One Martini backbone bead per residue (centre of mass of N, CA, C, O) as a GRO file, in nm:
protein
   81
    1MET     BB    1   5.895  19.398  -1.573
    2THR     BB    2   5.730  19.397  -1.269
    3ARG     BB    3   5.468  19.263  -1.092
    4LYS     BB    4   5.244  19.352  -0.857
    5ARG     BB    5   5.085  19.216  -0.604
    6MET     BB    6   4.759  19.249  -0.504
    7ALA     BB    7   4.577  19.262  -0.253
    8PRO     BB    8   4.287  19.195  -0.148
    9LYS     BB    9   4.021  19.360  -0.064
   10ARG     BB   10   3.898  19.431   0.245
   11LYS     BB   11   3.635  19.386   0.452
   12TYR     BB   12   3.430  19.582   0.671
   13THR     BB   13   3.318  19.633   1.005
   14THR     BB   14   3.115  19.723   1.283
   15ILE     BB   15   3.181  19.724   1.640
   16THR     BB   16   3.016  19.747   1.946
   17ILE     BB   17   3.163  19.889   2.244
   18PRO     BB   18   3.243  19.975   2.536
   19THR     BB   19   3.430  20.239   2.620
   20ILE     BB   20   3.580  20.122   2.870
   21LEU     BB   21   3.687  19.878   2.717
   22PHE     BB   22   3.849  20.024   2.508
   23GLU     BB   23   4.038  20.174   2.706
   24ARG     BB   24   4.160  19.919   2.832
   25MET     BB   25   4.270  19.801   2.570
   26LYS     BB   26   4.446  20.043   2.491
   27ALA     BB   27   4.633  20.026   2.747
   28SER     BB   28   4.714  19.710   2.715
   29ILE     BB   29   4.864  19.753   2.409
   30GLU     BB   30   5.109  19.951   2.414
   31ASN     BB   31   5.332  19.685   2.467
   32ALA     BB   32   5.213  19.432   2.256
   33GLY     BB   33   5.226  19.497   1.920
   34PHE     BB   34   4.983  19.667   1.867
   35SER     BB   35   4.841  19.932   1.664
   36SER     BB   36   4.542  19.850   1.762
   37VAL     BB   37   4.236  19.770   1.869
   38SER     BB   38   4.149  19.629   1.607
   39ASP     BB   39   4.383  19.427   1.601
   40TYR     BB   40   4.333  19.298   1.870
   41VAL     BB   41   4.037  19.204   1.819
   42THR     BB   42   4.100  19.031   1.574
   43PHE     BB   43   4.289  18.835   1.720
   44ILE     BB   44   4.087  18.734   1.937
   45LEU     BB   45   3.863  18.636   1.738
   46ARG     BB   46   4.040  18.428   1.591
   47GLU     BB   47   4.112  18.259   1.831
   48THR     BB   48   3.830  18.192   1.933
   49THR     BB   49   3.717  18.077   1.670
   50ALA     BB   50   3.926  17.848   1.640
   51LYS     BB   51   3.856  17.702   1.906
   52LEU     BB   52   3.556  17.653   1.846
   53SER     BB   53   3.594  17.497   1.582
   54ASN     BB   54   3.780  17.277   1.694
   55ALA     BB   55   3.572  17.167   1.898
   56LYS     BB   56   3.371  17.077   1.679
   57VAL     BB   57   3.552  16.887   1.522
   58LYS     BB   58   3.623  16.694   1.751
   59LYS     BB   59   3.338  16.599   1.802
   60ALA     BB   60   3.288  16.487   1.507
   61LYS     BB   61   3.593  16.323   1.475
   62GLY     BB   62   3.742  16.331   1.708
   63SER     BB   63   4.036  16.321   1.862
   64LYS     BB   64   4.343  16.466   1.866
   65SER     BB   65   4.623  16.563   1.909
   66LYS     BB   66   4.743  16.822   2.074
   67GLU     BB   67   4.943  16.928   1.868
   68GLU     BB   68   4.751  16.930   1.626
   69GLY     BB   69   4.542  17.122   1.755
   70GLU     BB   70   4.735  17.362   1.779
   71ILE     BB   71   4.801  17.398   1.482
   72ILE     BB   72   4.507  17.444   1.385
   73ASP     BB   73   4.457  17.695   1.556
   74LYS     BB   74   4.684  17.872   1.433
   75LEU     BB   75   4.582  17.859   1.139
   76ARG     BB   76   4.304  17.982   1.197
   77ALA     BB   77   4.402  18.248   1.326
   78LEU     BB   78   4.550  18.327   1.045
   79GLY     BB   79   4.339  18.219   0.805
   80TYR     BB   80   4.405  17.924   0.661
   81ILE     BB   81   4.115  17.775   0.777
   0.00000   0.00000   0.00000
């Protein structure tokens, strides 16, 4: 018998945005591969947070190669860093 690993339960919160912005986002993701506005917003926030974090790290440690910085951004956006 094999055991299935259960992913840890994620906690969520609510963020309020203007209705018109929500509607625009909903219309723009129809063919973009996102299943919901929440998925899209989560993606955007991860990307933005990763870029801001990376900019702070670069300031503190000096700059790295452009390619290395892009890889770090992608890993942060995916939640690995």
